[in-house]
PDB file of N, H, CA, C and O in Angstrom:
ATOM      1  N   UNK A   1      13.737 -23.784  -5.033  1.00  0.00           N
ATOM      2  CA  UNK A   1      13.093 -22.734  -5.743  1.00  0.00           C
ATOM      3  C   UNK A   1      12.970 -21.424  -4.759  1.00  0.00           C
ATOM      4  O   UNK A   1      12.339 -21.458  -3.703  1.00  0.00           O
ATOM      5  N   UNK A   2      13.575 -20.411  -5.188  1.00  0.00           N
ATOM      6  H   UNK A   2      14.089 -20.383  -6.046  1.00  0.00           H
ATOM      7  CA  UNK A   2      13.300 -19.174  -4.352  1.00  0.00           C
ATOM      8  C   UNK A   2      12.053 -18.563  -4.541  1.00  0.00           C
ATOM      9  O   UNK A   2      11.708 -18.482  -5.720  1.00  0.00           O
ATOM     10  N   UNK A   3      11.276 -18.108  -3.694  1.00  0.00           N
ATOM     11  H   UNK A   3      11.556 -18.174  -2.737  1.00  0.00           H
ATOM     12  CA  UNK A   3      10.033 -17.307  -3.873  1.00  0.00           C
ATOM     13  C   UNK A   3      10.453 -15.989  -4.689  1.00  0.00           C
ATOM     14  O   UNK A   3      11.526 -15.416  -4.497  1.00  0.00           O
ATOM     15  N   UNK A   4       9.554 -15.598  -5.559  1.00  0.00           N
ATOM     16  H   UNK A   4       8.682 -16.064  -5.715  1.00  0.00           H
ATOM     17  CA  UNK A   4       9.794 -14.337  -6.437  1.00  0.00           C
ATOM     18  C   UNK A   4       9.770 -13.101  -5.537  1.00  0.00           C
ATOM     19  O   UNK A   4      10.475 -12.117  -5.762  1.00  0.00           O
ATOM     20  N   UNK A   5       8.939 -13.199  -4.525  1.00  0.00           N
ATOM     21  H   UNK A   5       8.367 -13.999  -4.343  1.00  0.00           H
ATOM     22  CA  UNK A   5       9.032 -11.916  -3.584  1.00  0.00           C
ATOM     23  C   UNK A   5      10.265 -11.648  -2.935  1.00  0.00           C
ATOM     24  O   UNK A   5      10.488 -10.497  -2.562  1.00  0.00           O
ATOM     25  N   UNK A   6      11.107 -12.560  -2.745  1.00  0.00           N
ATOM     26  H   UNK A   6      10.926 -13.496  -3.048  1.00  0.00           H
ATOM     27  CA  UNK A   6      12.466 -12.614  -2.130  1.00  0.00           C
ATOM     28  C   UNK A   6      13.439 -11.991  -3.079  1.00  0.00           C
ATOM     29  O   UNK A   6      14.421 -11.376  -2.663  1.00  0.00           O
ATOM     30  N   UNK A   7      13.167 -12.150  -4.408  1.00  0.00           N
ATOM     31  H   UNK A   7      12.369 -12.650  -4.746  1.00  0.00           H
ATOM     32  CA  UNK A   7      14.126 -11.839  -5.491  1.00  0.00           C
ATOM     33  C   UNK A   7      13.828 -10.589  -6.170  1.00  0.00           C
ATOM     34  O   UNK A   7      14.728  -9.962  -6.727  1.00  0.00           O
ATOM     35  N   UNK A   8      12.539 -10.159  -6.158  1.00  0.00           N
ATOM     36  H   UNK A   8      11.808 -10.669  -5.705  1.00  0.00           H
ATOM     37  CA  UNK A   8      12.193  -8.996  -6.956  1.00  0.00           C
ATOM     38  C   UNK A   8      11.585  -7.956  -5.976  1.00  0.00           C
ATOM     39  O   UNK A   8      11.114  -8.205  -4.867  1.00  0.00           O
ATOM     40  N   UNK A   9      11.681  -6.725  -6.595  1.00  0.00           N
ATOM     41  H   UNK A   9      12.064  -6.523  -7.496  1.00  0.00           H
ATOM     42  CA  UNK A   9      11.084  -5.665  -5.834  1.00  0.00           C
ATOM     43  C   UNK A   9       9.707  -5.090  -6.373  1.00  0.00           C
ATOM     44  O   UNK A   9       9.202  -5.620  -7.363  1.00  0.00           O
ATOM     45  N   UNK A  10       9.157  -4.139  -5.820  1.00  0.00           N
ATOM     46  H   UNK A  10       9.566  -3.708  -5.016  1.00  0.00           H
ATOM     47  CA  UNK A  10       7.872  -3.648  -6.254  1.00  0.00           C
ATOM     48  C   UNK A  10       7.957  -3.221  -7.807  1.00  0.00           C
ATOM     49  O   UNK A  10       7.047  -3.495  -8.589  1.00  0.00           O
ATOM     50  N   UNK A  11       9.082  -2.550  -8.179  1.00  0.00           N
ATOM     51  H   UNK A  11       9.821  -2.327  -7.543  1.00  0.00           H
ATOM     52  CA  UNK A  11       9.082  -2.067  -9.653  1.00  0.00           C
ATOM     53  C   UNK A  11       9.276  -3.174 -10.597  1.00  0.00           C
ATOM     54  O   UNK A  11       8.823  -3.183 -11.741  1.00  0.00           O
ATOM     55  N   UNK A  12       9.983  -4.119 -10.051  1.00  0.00           N
ATOM     56  H   UNK A  12      10.351  -4.111  -9.121  1.00  0.00           H
ATOM     57  CA  UNK A  12      10.046  -5.492 -10.861  1.00  0.00           C
ATOM     58  C   UNK A  12       8.565  -6.148 -11.160  1.00  0.00           C
ATOM     59  O   UNK A  12       8.152  -6.470 -12.274  1.00  0.00           O
ATOM     60  N   UNK A  13       7.959  -6.253 -10.089  1.00  0.00           N
ATOM     61  H   UNK A  13       8.294  -5.991  -9.184  1.00  0.00           H
ATOM     62  CA  UNK A  13       6.498  -6.732 -10.237  1.00  0.00           C
ATOM     63  C   UNK A  13       5.818  -5.895 -11.030  1.00  0.00           C
ATOM     64  O   UNK A  13       5.254  -6.434 -11.981  1.00  0.00           O
ATOM     65  N   UNK A  14       5.696  -4.637 -10.910  1.00  0.00           N
ATOM     66  H   UNK A  14       6.155  -4.198 -10.137  1.00  0.00           H
ATOM     67  CA  UNK A  14       4.969  -3.673 -11.755  1.00  0.00           C
ATOM     68  C   UNK A  14       5.395  -3.878 -13.373  1.00  0.00           C
ATOM     69  O   UNK A  14       4.548  -3.945 -14.264  1.00  0.00           O
ATOM     70  N   UNK A  15       6.531  -3.948 -13.556  1.00  0.00           N
ATOM     71  H   UNK A  15       7.219  -3.894 -12.832  1.00  0.00           H
ATOM     72  CA  UNK A  15       7.059  -4.268 -14.871  1.00  0.00           C
ATOM     73  C   UNK A  15       6.392  -5.562 -15.387  1.00  0.00           C
ATOM     74  O   UNK A  15       5.753  -5.594 -16.439  1.00  0.00           O
ATOM     75  N   UNK A  16       6.576  -6.597 -14.600  1.00  0.00           N
ATOM     76  H   UNK A  16       7.094  -6.570 -13.746  1.00  0.00           H
ATOM     77  CA  UNK A  16       5.956  -7.883 -15.133  1.00  0.00           C
ATOM     78  C   UNK A  16       4.366  -7.759 -15.428  1.00  0.00           C
ATOM     79  O   UNK A  16       3.886  -8.249 -16.450  1.00  0.00           O
ATOM     80  N   UNK A  17       3.641  -7.126 -14.544  1.00  0.00           N
ATOM     81  H   UNK A  17       4.031  -6.728 -13.714  1.00  0.00           H
ATOM     82  CA  UNK A  17       2.210  -6.815 -14.738  1.00  0.00           C
ATOM     83  C   UNK A  17       2.001  -6.069 -16.131  1.00  0.00           C
ATOM     84  O   UNK A  17       1.118  -6.413 -16.916  1.00  0.00           O
ATOM     85  N   UNK A  18       2.847  -5.062 -16.364  1.00  0.00           N
ATOM     86  H   UNK A  18       3.564  -4.782 -15.726  1.00  0.00           H
ATOM     87  CA  UNK A  18       2.599  -4.255 -17.344  1.00  0.00           C
ATOM     88  C   UNK A  18       2.997  -5.102 -18.667  1.00  0.00           C
ATOM     89  O   UNK A  18       2.487  -4.842 -19.757  1.00  0.00           O
ATOM     90  N   UNK A  19       3.842  -6.022 -18.507  1.00  0.00           N
ATOM     91  H   UNK A  19       4.256  -6.234 -17.621  1.00  0.00           H
ATOM     92  CA  UNK A  19       4.255  -6.881 -19.608  1.00  0.00           C
ATOM     93  C   UNK A  19       3.319  -8.045 -19.859  1.00  0.00           C
ATOM     94  O   UNK A  19       3.595  -8.868 -20.731  1.00  0.00           O
ATOM     95  N   UNK A  20       2.218  -8.143 -19.121  1.00  0.00           N
ATOM     96  H   UNK A  20       1.994  -7.474 -18.413  1.00  0.00           H
ATOM     97  CA  UNK A  20       1.150  -9.153 -19.426  1.00  0.00           C
ATOM     98  C   UNK A  20       1.289 -10.375 -18.728  1.00  0.00           C
ATOM     99  O   UNK A  20       0.953 -11.435 -19.255  1.00  0.00           O
ATOM    100  N   UNK A  21       1.824 -10.306 -17.423  1.00  0.00           N
ATOM    101  H   UNK A  21       2.098  -9.445 -16.995  1.00  0.00           H
ATOM    102  CA  UNK A  21       2.121 -11.632 -16.806  1.00  0.00           C
ATOM    103  C   UNK A  21       0.937 -12.288 -16.025  1.00  0.00           C
ATOM    104  O   UNK A  21       0.994 -13.457 -15.645  1.00  0.00           O
ATOM    105  N   UNK A  22      -0.182 -11.442 -15.797  1.00  0.00           N
ATOM    106  H   UNK A  22      -0.228 -10.492 -16.106  1.00  0.00           H
ATOM    107  CA  UNK A  22      -1.356 -11.926 -15.003  1.00  0.00           C
ATOM    108  C   UNK A  22      -2.093 -13.168 -15.684  1.00  0.00           C
ATOM    109  O   UNK A  22      -2.427 -14.158 -15.033  1.00  0.00           O
ATOM    110  N   UNK A  23      -2.296 -13.036 -16.938  1.00  0.00           N
ATOM    111  H   UNK A  23      -2.025 -12.231 -17.466  1.00  0.00           H
ATOM    112  CA  UNK A  23      -3.127 -14.031 -17.587  1.00  0.00           C
ATOM    113  C   UNK A  23      -2.316 -15.562 -17.727  1.00  0.00           C
ATOM    114  O   UNK A  23      -2.919 -16.622 -17.563  1.00  0.00           O
ATOM    115  N   UNK A  24      -0.864 -15.481 -18.054  1.00  0.00           N
ATOM    116  H   UNK A  24      -0.374 -14.620 -18.187  1.00  0.00           H
ATOM    117  CA  UNK A  24      -0.134 -16.643 -17.933  1.00  0.00           C
ATOM    118  C   UNK A  24      -0.078 -17.358 -16.512  1.00  0.00           C
ATOM    119  O   UNK A  24      -0.042 -18.580 -16.366  1.00  0.00           O
ATOM    120  N   UNK A  25      -0.076 -16.383 -15.448  1.00  0.00           N
ATOM    121  H   UNK A  25      -0.105 -15.390 -15.567  1.00  0.00           H
ATOM    122  CA  UNK A  25      -0.003 -16.915 -14.272  1.00  0.00           C
ATOM    123  C   UNK A  25      -1.389 -17.709 -13.843  1.00  0.00           C
ATOM    124  O   UNK A  25      -1.383 -18.779 -13.234  1.00  0.00           O
ATOM    125  N   UNK A  26      -2.481 -17.061 -14.229  1.00  0.00           N
ATOM    126  H   UNK A  26      -2.486 -16.192 -14.723  1.00  0.00           H
ATOM    127  CA  UNK A  26      -3.839 -17.596 -14.076  1.00  0.00           C
ATOM    128  C   UNK A  26      -3.774 -18.944 -14.804  1.00  0.00           C
ATOM    129  O   UNK A  26      -4.150 -19.949 -14.200  1.00  0.00           O
ATOM    130  N   UNK A  27      -3.346 -19.025 -15.991  1.00  0.00           N
ATOM    131  H   UNK A  27      -3.040 -18.209 -16.481  1.00  0.00           H
ATOM    132  CA  UNK A  27      -3.349 -20.356 -16.746  1.00  0.00           C
ATOM    133  C   UNK A  27      -2.580 -21.345 -16.036  1.00  0.00           C
ATOM    134  O   UNK A  27      -2.945 -22.520 -16.058  1.00  0.00           O
ATOM    135  N   UNK A  28      -1.466 -20.955 -15.357  1.00  0.00           N
ATOM    136  H   UNK A  28      -1.169 -20.001 -15.339  1.00  0.00           H
ATOM    137  CA  UNK A  28      -0.815 -22.039 -14.583  1.00  0.00           C
ATOM    138  C   UNK A  28      -1.637 -22.667 -13.486  1.00  0.00           C
ATOM    139  O   UNK A  28      -1.275 -23.757 -13.041  1.00  0.00           O
ATOM    140  N   UNK A  29      -2.725 -22.066 -13.009  1.00  0.00           N
ATOM    141  H   UNK A  29      -3.019 -21.182 -13.370  1.00  0.00           H
ATOM    142  CA  UNK A  29      -3.598 -22.553 -12.022  1.00  0.00           C
ATOM    143  C   UNK A  29      -4.216 -23.883 -12.435  1.00  0.00           C
ATOM    144  O   UNK A  29      -4.771 -24.562 -11.571  1.00  0.00           O
ATOM    145  N   UNK A  30      -4.157 -24.306 -13.713  1.00  0.00           N
ATOM    146  H   UNK A  30      -3.707 -23.754 -14.415  1.00  0.00           H
ATOM    147  CA  UNK A  30      -4.721 -25.631 -14.137  1.00  0.00           C
ATOM    148  C   UNK A  30      -3.616 -26.703 -14.075  1.00  0.00           C
ATOM    149  O   UNK A  30      -3.900 -27.850 -14.419  1.00  0.00           O
ATOM    150  N   UNK A  31      -2.478 -26.423 -13.691  1.00  0.00           N
ATOM    151  H   UNK A  31      -2.248 -25.491 -13.412  1.00  0.00           H
ATOM    152  CA  UNK A  31      -1.297 -27.431 -13.653  1.00  0.00           C
ATOM    153  C   UNK A  31      -1.001 -28.163 -12.379  1.00  0.00           C
ATOM    154  O   UNK A  31      -1.898 -28.078 -11.540  1.00  0.00           O
ATOM    155  N   UNK A  32      -0.100 -28.759 -12.094  1.00  0.00           N
ATOM    156  H   UNK A  32       0.629 -28.828 -12.775  1.00  0.00           H
ATOM    157  CA  UNK A  32       0.208 -29.528 -10.984  1.00  0.00           C
ATOM    158  C   UNK A  32       0.285 -28.677  -9.676  1.00  0.00           C
ATOM    159  O   UNK A  32       0.301 -27.450  -9.785  1.00  0.00           O
ATOM    160  N   UNK A  33       0.333 -29.256  -8.469  1.00  0.00           N
ATOM    161  H   UNK A  33       0.320 -30.252  -8.381  1.00  0.00           H
ATOM    162  CA  UNK A  33       0.241 -28.404  -7.421  1.00  0.00           C
ATOM    163  C   UNK A  33       1.438 -27.562  -7.071  1.00  0.00           C
ATOM    164  O   UNK A  33       1.265 -26.546  -6.398  1.00  0.00           O
ATOM    165  N   UNK A  34       2.684 -27.921  -7.495  1.00  0.00           N
ATOM    166  H   UNK A  34       2.825 -28.746  -8.043  1.00  0.00           H
ATOM    167  CA  UNK A  34       3.760 -27.059  -7.198  1.00  0.00           C
ATOM    168  C   UNK A  34       3.809 -25.732  -8.220  1.00  0.00           C
ATOM    169  O   UNK A  34       4.288 -24.643  -7.905  1.00  0.00           O
ATOM    170  N   UNK A  35       3.295 -26.016  -9.328  1.00  0.00           N
ATOM    171  H   UNK A  35       2.907 -26.901  -9.584  1.00  0.00           H
ATOM    172  CA  UNK A  35       3.180 -24.787 -10.320  1.00  0.00           C
ATOM    173  C   UNK A  35       2.028 -23.971  -9.803  1.00  0.00           C
ATOM    174  O   UNK A  35       2.131 -22.745  -9.831  1.00  0.00           O
ATOM    175  N   UNK A  36       0.911 -24.556  -9.322  1.00  0.00           N
ATOM    176  H   UNK A  36       0.827 -25.552  -9.300  1.00  0.00           H
ATOM    177  CA  UNK A  36      -0.251 -23.842  -8.821  1.00  0.00           C
ATOM    178  C   UNK A  36       0.254 -22.993  -7.702  1.00  0.00           C
ATOM    179  O   UNK A  36      -0.123 -21.823  -7.646  1.00  0.00           O
ATOM    180  N   UNK A  37       1.093 -23.485  -6.781  1.00  0.00           N
ATOM    181  H   UNK A  37       1.399 -24.436  -6.826  1.00  0.00           H
ATOM    182  CA  UNK A  37       1.489 -22.672  -5.710  1.00  0.00           C
ATOM    183  C   UNK A  37       2.328 -21.518  -6.011  1.00  0.00           C
ATOM    184  O   UNK A  37       2.235 -20.461  -5.386  1.00  0.00           O
ATOM    185  N   UNK A  38       3.229 -21.738  -7.063  1.00  0.00           N
ATOM    186  H   UNK A  38       3.305 -22.596  -7.570  1.00  0.00           H
ATOM    187  CA  UNK A  38       4.092 -20.638  -7.620  1.00  0.00           C
ATOM    188  C   UNK A  38       3.270 -19.524  -8.209  1.00  0.00           C
ATOM    189  O   UNK A  38       3.496 -18.334  -7.989  1.00  0.00           O
ATOM    190  N   UNK A  39       2.250 -20.009  -9.012  1.00  0.00           N
ATOM    191  H   UNK A  39       2.067 -20.976  -9.191  1.00  0.00           H
ATOM    192  CA  UNK A  39       1.299 -19.067  -9.628  1.00  0.00           C
ATOM    193  C   UNK A  39       0.655 -18.334  -8.607  1.00  0.00           C
ATOM    194  O   UNK A  39       0.645 -17.112  -8.756  1.00  0.00           O
ATOM    195  N   UNK A  40       0.054 -18.862  -7.491  1.00  0.00           N
ATOM    196  H   UNK A  40       0.063 -19.855  -7.370  1.00  0.00           H
ATOM    197  CA  UNK A  40      -0.636 -18.342  -6.405  1.00  0.00           C
ATOM    198  C   UNK A  40       0.227 -17.314  -5.695  1.00  0.00           C
ATOM    199  O   UNK A  40      -0.263 -16.224  -5.397  1.00  0.00           O
ATOM    200  N   UNK A  41       1.314 -17.568  -5.450  1.00  0.00           N
ATOM    201  H   UNK A  41       1.712 -18.453  -5.692  1.00  0.00           H
ATOM    202  CA  UNK A  41       2.389 -16.693  -4.721  1.00  0.00           C
ATOM    203  C   UNK A  41       2.508 -15.506  -5.506  1.00  0.00           C
ATOM    204  O   UNK A  41       2.395 -14.407  -4.964  1.00  0.00           O
ATOM    205  N   UNK A  42       2.758 -15.637  -6.910  1.00  0.00           N
ATOM    206  H   UNK A  42       2.850 -16.530  -7.350  1.00  0.00           H
ATOM    207  CA  UNK A  42       2.901 -14.513  -7.744  1.00  0.00           C
ATOM    208  C   UNK A  42       1.749 -13.652  -7.655  1.00  0.00           C
ATOM    209  O   UNK A  42       1.899 -12.469  -7.350  1.00  0.00           O
ATOM    210  N   UNK A  43       0.499 -14.189  -7.917  1.00  0.00           N
ATOM    211  H   UNK A  43       0.378 -15.150  -8.164  1.00  0.00           H
ATOM    212  CA  UNK A  43      -0.673 -13.420  -7.910  1.00  0.00           C
ATOM    213  C   UNK A  43      -0.854 -12.652  -6.526  1.00  0.00           C
ATOM    214  O   UNK A  43      -1.335 -11.519  -6.480  1.00  0.00           O
ATOM    215  N   UNK A  44      -0.446 -13.335  -5.433  1.00  0.00           N
ATOM    216  H   UNK A  44      -0.056 -14.255  -5.469  1.00  0.00           H
ATOM    217  CA  UNK A  44      -0.552 -12.878  -4.090  1.00  0.00           C
ATOM    218  C   UNK A  44       0.265 -11.528  -3.943  1.00  0.00           C
ATOM    219  O   UNK A  44      -0.161 -10.508  -3.401  1.00  0.00           O
ATOM    220  N   UNK A  45       1.488 -11.695  -4.508  1.00  0.00           N
ATOM    221  H   UNK A  45       1.834 -12.523  -4.949  1.00  0.00           H
ATOM    222  CA  UNK A  45       2.391 -10.598  -4.423  1.00  0.00           C
ATOM    223  C   UNK A  45       1.849  -9.407  -5.317  1.00  0.00           C
ATOM    224  O   UNK A  45       1.953  -8.242  -4.934  1.00  0.00           O
ATOM    225  N   UNK A  46       1.332  -9.711  -6.386  1.00  0.00           N
ATOM    226  H   UNK A  46       1.247 -10.658  -6.697  1.00  0.00           H
ATOM    227  CA  UNK A  46       0.890  -8.652  -7.357  1.00  0.00           C
ATOM    228  C   UNK A  46      -0.294  -7.934  -6.572  1.00  0.00           C
ATOM    229  O   UNK A  46      -0.303  -6.708  -6.461  1.00  0.00           O
ATOM    230  N   UNK A  47      -1.219  -8.677  -6.070  1.00  0.00           N
ATOM    231  H   UNK A  47      -1.212  -9.673  -6.160  1.00  0.00           H
ATOM    232  CA  UNK A  47      -2.348  -8.147  -5.360  1.00  0.00           C
ATOM    233  C   UNK A  47      -1.880  -7.240  -4.080  1.00  0.00           C
ATOM    234  O   UNK A  47      -2.466  -6.181  -3.855  1.00  0.00           O
ATOM    235  N   UNK A  48      -0.892  -7.651  -3.318  1.00  0.00           N
ATOM    236  H   UNK A  48      -0.416  -8.511  -3.501  1.00  0.00           H
ATOM    237  CA  UNK A  48      -0.202  -6.833  -2.315  1.00  0.00           C
ATOM    238  C   UNK A  48       0.313  -5.421  -2.949  1.00  0.00           C
ATOM    239  O   UNK A  48       0.117  -4.342  -2.389  1.00  0.00           O
ATOM    240  N   UNK A  49       0.939  -5.558  -4.087  1.00  0.00           N
ATOM    241  H   UNK A  49       1.098  -6.434  -4.542  1.00  0.00           H
ATOM    242  CA  UNK A  49       1.449  -4.295  -4.689  1.00  0.00           C
ATOM    243  C   UNK A  49       0.191  -3.446  -5.035  1.00  0.00           C
ATOM    244  O   UNK A  49       0.281  -2.225  -4.908  1.00  0.00           O
ATOM    245  N   UNK A  50      -0.846  -3.939  -5.415  1.00  0.00           N
ATOM    246  H   UNK A  50      -0.919  -4.931  -5.519  1.00  0.00           H
ATOM    247  CA  UNK A  50      -2.018  -3.226  -5.840  1.00  0.00           C
ATOM    248  C   UNK A  50      -2.650  -2.549  -4.602  1.00  0.00           C
ATOM    249  O   UNK A  50      -3.149  -1.427  -4.693  1.00  0.00           O
ATOM    250  N   UNK A  51      -2.620  -3.288  -3.372  1.00  0.00           N
ATOM    251  H   UNK A  51      -2.214  -4.200  -3.298  1.00  0.00           H
ATOM    252  CA  UNK A  51      -3.139  -2.754  -2.255  1.00  0.00           C
ATOM    253  C   UNK A  51      -2.325  -1.508  -1.678  1.00  0.00           C
ATOM    254  O   UNK A  51      -2.845  -0.559  -1.091  1.00  0.00           O
ATOM    255  N   UNK A  52      -0.917  -1.670  -1.949  1.00  0.00           N
ATOM    256  H   UNK A  52      -0.494  -2.441  -2.425  1.00  0.00           H
ATOM    257  CA  UNK A  52      -0.046  -0.570  -1.508  1.00  0.00           C
ATOM    258  C   UNK A  52      -0.057   0.671  -2.255  1.00  0.00           C
ATOM    259  O   UNK A  52       0.484   1.700  -1.850  1.00  0.00           O
ATOM    260  N   UNK A  53      -0.759   0.545  -3.491  1.00  0.00           N
ATOM    261  H   UNK A  53      -1.198  -0.291  -3.820  1.00  0.00           H
ATOM    262  CA  UNK A  53      -0.836   1.655  -4.399  1.00  0.00           C
ATOM    263  C   UNK A  53      -2.380   2.318  -4.414  1.00  0.00           C
ATOM    264  O   UNK A  53      -2.705   3.254  -5.145  1.00  0.00           O
ATOM    265  N   UNK A  54      -3.131   1.743  -3.601  1.00  0.00           N
ATOM    266  H   UNK A  54      -2.867   0.983  -3.007  1.00  0.00           H
ATOM    267  CA  UNK A  54      -4.451   2.199  -3.644  1.00  0.00           C
ATOM    268  C   UNK A  54      -4.671   3.836  -3.512  1.00  0.00           C
ATOM    269  O   UNK A  54      -5.580   4.432  -4.091  1.00  0.00           O
ATOM    270  N   UNK A  55      -3.764   4.415  -2.718  1.00  0.00           N
ATOM    271  H   UNK A  55      -3.027   3.931  -2.248  1.00  0.00           H
ATOM    272  CA  UNK A  55      -3.995   5.745  -2.489  1.00  0.00           C
ATOM    273  C   UNK A  55      -3.671   6.529  -3.838  1.00  0.00           C
ATOM    274  O   UNK A  55      -4.179   7.631  -4.043  1.00  0.00           O
ATOM    275  N   UNK A  56      -2.957   6.032  -4.593  1.00  0.00           N
ATOM    276  H   UNK A  56      -2.544   5.136  -4.427  1.00  0.00           H
ATOM    277  CA  UNK A  56      -2.628   6.614  -5.945  1.00  0.00           C
ATOM    278  C   UNK A  56      -3.683   6.367  -6.987  1.00  0.00           C
ATOM    279  O   UNK A  56      -3.745   7.079  -7.989  1.00  0.00           O
ATOM    280  N   UNK A  57      -4.540   5.341  -6.764  1.00  0.00           N
ATOM    281  H   UNK A  57      -4.490   4.762  -5.950  1.00  0.00           H
ATOM    282  CA  UNK A  57      -5.516   5.029  -7.736  1.00  0.00           C
ATOM    283  C   UNK A  57      -7.031   5.112  -7.170  1.00  0.00           C
ATOM    284  O   UNK A  57      -7.816   4.185  -7.369  1.00  0.00           O
ATOM    285  N   UNK A  58      -7.360   6.158  -6.525  1.00  0.00           N
ATOM    286  H   UNK A  58      -6.722   6.911  -6.363  1.00  0.00           H
ATOM    287  CA  UNK A  58      -8.694   6.406  -6.061  1.00  0.00           C
ATOM    288  C   UNK A  58      -9.173   5.207  -5.187  1.00  0.00           C
ATOM    289  O   UNK A  58     -10.322   4.777  -5.296  1.00  0.00           O
ATOM    290  N   UNK A  59      -8.350   4.725  -4.396  1.00  0.00           N
ATOM    291  H   UNK A  59      -7.417   5.075  -4.307  1.00  0.00           H
ATOM    292  CA  UNK A  59      -8.663   3.529  -3.391  1.00  0.00           C
ATOM    293  C   UNK A  59      -9.186   2.439  -4.162  1.00  0.00           C
ATOM    294  O   UNK A  59     -10.188   1.888  -3.707  1.00  0.00           O
ATOM    295  N   UNK A  60      -8.650   1.973  -5.364  1.00  0.00           N
ATOM    296  H   UNK A  60      -7.836   2.421  -5.733  1.00  0.00           H
ATOM    297  CA  UNK A  60      -8.943   0.908  -6.189  1.00  0.00           C
ATOM    298  C   UNK A  60      -7.725   0.117  -6.330  1.00  0.00           C
ATOM    299  O   UNK A  60      -6.692   0.651  -6.732  1.00  0.00           O
ATOM    300  N   UNK A  61      -7.782  -1.220  -6.000  1.00  0.00           N
ATOM    301  H   UNK A  61      -8.621  -1.654  -5.673  1.00  0.00           H
ATOM    302  CA  UNK A  61      -6.787  -2.122  -6.328  1.00  0.00           C
ATOM    303  C   UNK A  61      -6.701  -2.422  -7.764  1.00  0.00           C
ATOM    304  O   UNK A  61      -7.428  -3.334  -8.159  1.00  0.00           O
ATOM    305  N   UNK A  62      -5.914  -1.796  -8.661  1.00  0.00           N
ATOM    306  H   UNK A  62      -5.324  -1.055  -8.340  1.00  0.00           H
ATOM    307  CA  UNK A  62      -5.898  -1.915 -10.112  1.00  0.00           C
ATOM    308  C   UNK A  62      -5.422  -3.251 -10.595  1.00  0.00           C
ATOM    309  O   UNK A  62      -5.713  -3.732 -11.690  1.00  0.00           O
ATOM    310  N   UNK A  63      -4.598  -3.859  -9.602  1.00  0.00           N
ATOM    311  H   UNK A  63      -4.361  -3.468  -8.712  1.00  0.00           H
ATOM    312  CA  UNK A  63      -4.082  -5.222 -10.021  1.00  0.00           C
ATOM    313  C   UNK A  63      -5.263  -6.176  -9.806  1.00  0.00           C
ATOM    314  O   UNK A  63      -5.400  -7.058 -10.653  1.00  0.00           O
ATOM    315  N   UNK A  64      -6.066  -6.126  -8.869  1.00  0.00           N
ATOM    316  H   UNK A  64      -5.955  -5.409  -8.181  1.00  0.00           H
ATOM    317  CA  UNK A  64      -7.376  -7.063  -8.769  1.00  0.00           C
ATOM    318  C   UNK A  64      -8.221  -6.841  -9.907  1.00  0.00           C
ATOM    319  O   UNK A  64      -8.806  -7.787 -10.437  1.00  0.00           O
ATOM    320  N   UNK A  65      -8.343  -5.520 -10.374  1.00  0.00           N
ATOM    321  H   UNK A  65      -7.868  -4.752  -9.944  1.00  0.00           H
ATOM    322  CA  UNK A  65      -9.202  -5.456 -11.630  1.00  0.00           C
ATOM    323  C   UNK A  65      -8.533  -6.068 -12.804  1.00  0.00           C
ATOM    324  O   UNK A  65      -9.279  -6.437 -13.711  1.00  0.00           O
ATOM    325  N   UNK A  66      -7.200  -6.247 -12.952  1.00  0.00           N
ATOM    326  H   UNK A  66      -6.594  -5.947 -12.215  1.00  0.00           H
ATOM    327  CA  UNK A  66      -6.628  -6.940 -14.008  1.00  0.00           C
ATOM    328  C   UNK A  66      -6.865  -8.455 -13.822  1.00  0.00           C
ATOM    329  O   UNK A  66      -7.183  -9.134 -14.798  1.00  0.00           O
ATOM    330  N   UNK A  67      -6.733  -8.952 -12.713  1.00  0.00           N
ATOM    331  H   UNK A  67      -6.475  -8.401 -11.920  1.00  0.00           H
ATOM    332  CA  UNK A  67      -7.150 -10.338 -12.548  1.00  0.00           C
ATOM    333  C   UNK A  67      -8.514 -10.757 -12.838  1.00  0.00           C
ATOM    334  O   UNK A  67      -8.757 -11.849 -13.350  1.00  0.00           O
ATOM    335  N   UNK A  68      -9.489  -9.834 -12.491  1.00  0.00           N
ATOM    336  H   UNK A  68      -9.292  -8.946 -12.075  1.00  0.00           H
ATOM    337  CA  UNK A  68     -10.862 -10.052 -12.747  1.00  0.00           C
ATOM    338  C   UNK A  68     -11.053 -10.005 -14.304  1.00  0.00           C
ATOM    339  O   UNK A  68     -11.899 -10.743 -14.807  1.00  0.00           O
ATOM    340  N   UNK A  69     -10.388  -9.263 -14.996  1.00  0.00           N
ATOM    341  H   UNK A  69      -9.700  -8.663 -14.587  1.00  0.00           H
ATOM    342  CA  UNK A  69     -10.399  -9.253 -16.434  1.00  0.00           C
ATOM    343  C   UNK A  69     -10.071 -10.482 -17.034  1.00  0.00           C
ATOM    344  O   UNK A  69     -10.602 -10.811 -18.095  1.00  0.00           O
ATOM    345  N   UNK A  70      -9.138 -11.290 -16.381  1.00  0.00           N
ATOM    346  H   UNK A  70      -8.707 -11.023 -15.519  1.00  0.00           H
ATOM    347  CA  UNK A  70      -8.820 -12.612 -16.923  1.00  0.00           C
ATOM    348  C   UNK A  70      -9.970 -13.581 -16.712  1.00  0.00           C
ATOM    349  O   UNK A  70     -10.099 -14.461 -17.563  1.00  0.00           O
ATOM    350  N   UNK A  71     -10.793 -13.545 -15.732  1.00  0.00           N
ATOM    351  H   UNK A  71     -10.688 -12.831 -15.040  1.00  0.00           H
ATOM    352  CA  UNK A  71     -11.873 -14.353 -15.574  1.00  0.00           C
ATOM    353  C   UNK A  71     -12.964 -14.214 -16.558  1.00  0.00           C
ATOM    354  O   UNK A  71     -13.742 -15.150 -16.739  1.00  0.00           O
ATOM    355  N   UNK A  72     -13.078 -12.994 -17.269  1.00  0.00           N
ATOM    356  H   UNK A  72     -12.446 -12.233 -17.122  1.00  0.00           H
ATOM    357  CA  UNK A  72     -14.078 -12.819 -18.197  1.00  0.00           C
ATOM    358  C   UNK A  72     -13.746 -13.383 -19.419  1.00  0.00           C
ATOM    359  O   UNK A  72     -14.532 -13.317 -20.364  1.00  0.00           O
TER     360      UNK A  72
END
């Protein structure tokens, strides 16, 4: 299995986030270890994109905010 960060670019990840992928990725965290690792890798890549866009969003990682909303 190839890691998504090697196959997708930043705009692909942003598209997936806008399509609502964060909650399903978080839901995968309750599965077996291989699925958990894939979900964590995806969430890590999303957070990295949020960090790279902080200058455009008043120094706030909007992707982290979306992940926090899933916890509520």
